[in-house]
N, C-alpha and C positions, 0 to 999 in steps of 0.2 A: 419487798412490798412497797405500795405507794399508796399515801392518803390523797383521797379527794374532797376537796371543799365544797360544799353545795350552796355557798354564799346566804347560807341562814335563810333559805327559802324554806316555807312551810305549809306550800299546798302540797298535799300527798299525792295529786294526778301528777305533777311535776317530779316529786321525788321517787316515785315507783318508776316514772318514765327513763329518768336519770338512772336509776340501778341497772334497769333492763337495757338501756343504751349502752353503758359502761360493760356488762357482760357480753353484749354481741358486737361491739363495733371499735373498742379499745383495741390496742396492740396486746397481742396475746402472749408476749414473753414477758409480761409483768403480771404481777398479783395487785389487787387494789383493795382498800378498805376505806369504808364510806361512814359518815354519821349523817343522820337526817331526823329532824323533829317536826311532826305533822300537828297542825291546827286541828280542833276536834274531828274526828274521822271514825269510821268504822272500817277496817280492812279485812276483806272477805277472802277466804281460801279460795284458790283455783277451782275447786271441785263442789263448792257449796251451793245450796239455795239460799241466795240472798234473803227471801221473804221469809223464810223460817229461823233466821239468824239474828234479825233485828227487829226493834220496836219501831216500825215505820212511823206511826204518828208522831212519837216521840222525836225521832229523827228529824222528822219534818218541820217540827215546831220550833226546833234548837238550831236549825241548819247545820246539820252535822254531816260532814262529806260519807258516801258510801261509794269505795271502791274495791273492786278487785284486783288481787295481786296475781302474779303468775306461778308463784310457788303454792304447794297444798297447804295442809292444815286447817286450823279453826280461825273462826272469826275473832279479832282483836279490836279494843279499843285504843286510839292514839289522842294525845292530846299534847299541850305543851310542857306537861310535866313527864312525858315519857319519851326517851332517847332510843332511838333505832339504829342499829349498826349492821354493817353487810361485809363479809368477807368475799371477794371475787376472785377467783382462781381457776387453775387445770383441773378438770374433773377426773382425777386418776383413780385407782381402785381402792385408794386410802383414803379419799375424800369424801366421795358421795357417800350419804346415810351414815357417815362418821360425826355426829353432833358433838361428841368429846373433844375431837380435834379443833373445832372451830370455838366451843363455848369455854374450854379450859382457860384461855387468856383471858376470858371476862371473869371467870371465877376467880384467878388468881389476882386481877387486878382489883375485886371487890374485896375477897380475903386481905390483901394489903391495907383496906380502908377499915378495916375490923368487921365486915359483914361475912357472917358465917354461911356464905353461899355456898350451894352443891348441887350437881347435877342431879335430876330426878327423872326417873322414867325414860322415856325415849329422847324427849326434846326440850324440858323445861328446867329451868333455875329456880330451886326453892331456899328458902331460910327456914329451917324446921319444916313445918308444914303448910307454909305459905309461899306460895308461887310469885317470884318477881320477873320472871322472865320465860317468854315463849319463843321458840325457833323453828326455822322451816328452812327448806331447800329448794332449788330449782337447778335443772341442767339442761343446757343447749349445745349439742353438738359435743366439743371436748372441753367446754366451760361450764363453769357452775358458780351458784352464789350459795352462801349459808348466812342467813339474816336473822336478826332476833330483835326483842323488845327489852328493854330496861326501864322499869317503872320507878323513876326518881321520886317523883311527887306528883302522880296523877289523881285526879279526881275520882276515886274508888265508887261514889255515889253514881257519876254519870258512866263509869263503865257498866254498872249493874242495870241501869235504867235503860241505857241505849241498846243492851244485847240480849235483854230480856224480852221476848216476845210476849204480849198480853193474851188473855183468856181465851181470844177466838180460834176456833178449830181449825187448823192446818193439817191436810192428810198430805203426807208425802215422803219421798222414796229417797230424799236428800239427806246427805249427812250432817246431824247436830253437832255442834261443839260440845265440848264437856267443860261447864262453868267450872273452873277449880277456884279456891278460896285464895285471893291475890292480897299482896300487900306493897307496899312503897317502899324502896331502898332506903328513903329519908329516914324511916322509922329505927333502923338499925346502925345509923352514924352515930358517932358521938356528938358530932355539931353538924348543925344544917348545912348543906351545900348547894351553890347555885348551880345552874344547868352547866354553864361556861365552864365553870371550875371542875364540874365532874367530867366533863369532855376531854378537858386538857390532862386530868389525871389518869382517866383511862388510856388516853393516847400515848402516854409517858409509859405507862406499865406495858402496853401492848407491844411498843417498838423498845423495849427493854432499856430506857432510858436515853437511847442514842437519838441522833438527830433525825427526824420526822420527815423523809422524802416526800415530797406532792406531786401529784399529776394536776395541771391545771385545764380546764375545759375550755376549748376556744369559744369564740362566738359562733362557728358553724356546729360546733357539738350543742352549743345551747340551742341553736334554731331547730335541729334534728330532734332534740329531747322535747320542745315545745312542740313540734309537729305529732311525734308520737302521743303526747299526752293528749292532743285533741282528737287523734284519731282513735285511740284506744281507751286511756283512763278516763276522759271525761264523756264517754260514749253509754249511754242507757243500755245497747245492747251488750257490751262486755261487762257492764256493772250489775245488770239486772237479768239481762236475757239468757245468760248461762246457767239457767236451773232446769234441773228435771221437771216433768211433767208433774203436776201435782193437782188436787182438788181442794178449793178453798168454800169453807162452809161456815156460815153464821147467822144466827137468829136472835132478834133481840125485840123487846116489847116497848113501844114508844107510845106517847099519849094518844097518838093518831092512829094506832094499831100496831099489830105485829109483822115485822118485817123478816123475809128470810132469804138470803142469797146462797146460791149453789152455782160457783164458777170453775170451769175445768180450765187451767192455764198452761199452756207450753211455752218454752223459751220465754217466759215474762210477758207473753201474749194472752188475752183472754180469747179461748177458742169458742167457748161455750157459755152462754150466762142465762141461769134461770132464777126469776124473784116470785117469791110466794107471800103471802100473808093476807090479813083480814081488814086492810085498811079501805078506805071508800073512794076509788078512783073512778074517771068515767073513761078515760082512755083505754086501749088496747095495751096491756102491760108488754105483750110482745113485741111493739115497735120500741120499746126502750131495751128490751133485751138485743135485739137486733142492732142497736144504733151502739152498745157496748162491745159487740163482738169485735175483736181485731184491734182493741185498744190496749197498750200496755197497763198491765195490773199495777195501776200507781194512781194514787189519789187524784194528781194535777190532771192528769189525761181524762178522766171520768167527769173531774170537776169542770172543764172546759166543754165536754160534750153535752151534759145535762143543763148547761146555761142556756143552751140553744132550744130547749123545751119549756113548755107551760108544766112545771113538776106537779103543781096541783091538780092539774088536769089528769094525771095518772096515779097520783099516789094521794090524794084527799088532804089530811092534815098532817101526814109524815112529811117532815121538811128536807129540803135538799142537803143540809147540815147534817140531819140526821143519818141520811143514807149515806152519805161520803164517810161518815165516822165509821160504817160497816166496812166500807171499801178498802180502808187503809188498815193494814195488817198492825 
């Protein structure tokens, strides 16, 4: 097995592209091990409804990345206090779905640090009843990876705020993540440990104290990784559009009147928009409904569109800001 250094890049769109590139394009006669740390991000499972998993308004306000990965499982929050690891190897009968095979080296490394970690359920690592790691897998042909999180010193408050959808009503057939009680590994260490020290300690344990053989990505490799990042992981259609059909309904009383929205969304695009309320506008509200159809169900897209109209002409004393506050999940 060879270790691949990611040059301390913290852009999740690059790191996920790197992982996919390693899986699909590096020599198949070797197995690889990766570490990467991401700046604040929500990483969505392959089959999840992005809008149902995140607090979109909070994410927008705090410039948190939202990126879909190619593996299944639930949404997770990454920040600079979370270490991601990935085993890339051959997909044989003993490997895919065998989370124990890939998490045991991590468990043993944590145990050696005095952390009483153990595997729990299908794919989690816990200390007691508290989750410190979630894991997922992906297979492509005869290759696969098993990757996971290790919350060394993440901002737990941000985890909760970013992944908590607010009280607006979302009716969906998507899969919702189970929010487990989480903890930082730091809490269980006798002395605090910096991220770089944590990485080195884990590497030493995983490679059994032997010299760590490395694979150095070439300039051409990095060009291909950047291209994949732009084409896929920075693409709205990938990150938000791969969603089941759902209906978005919200109703709120403002000083200028009651406003109610009912929106049918498919693949992240608003297919039908209905606006109701007791506000006093002059214009035909159907004109606004028509101009919103076909837009991504995203605050920025709607904001750019309604800037083109005389909002008060249609909505009276209900403001554009109030309207936008309902659009964002």
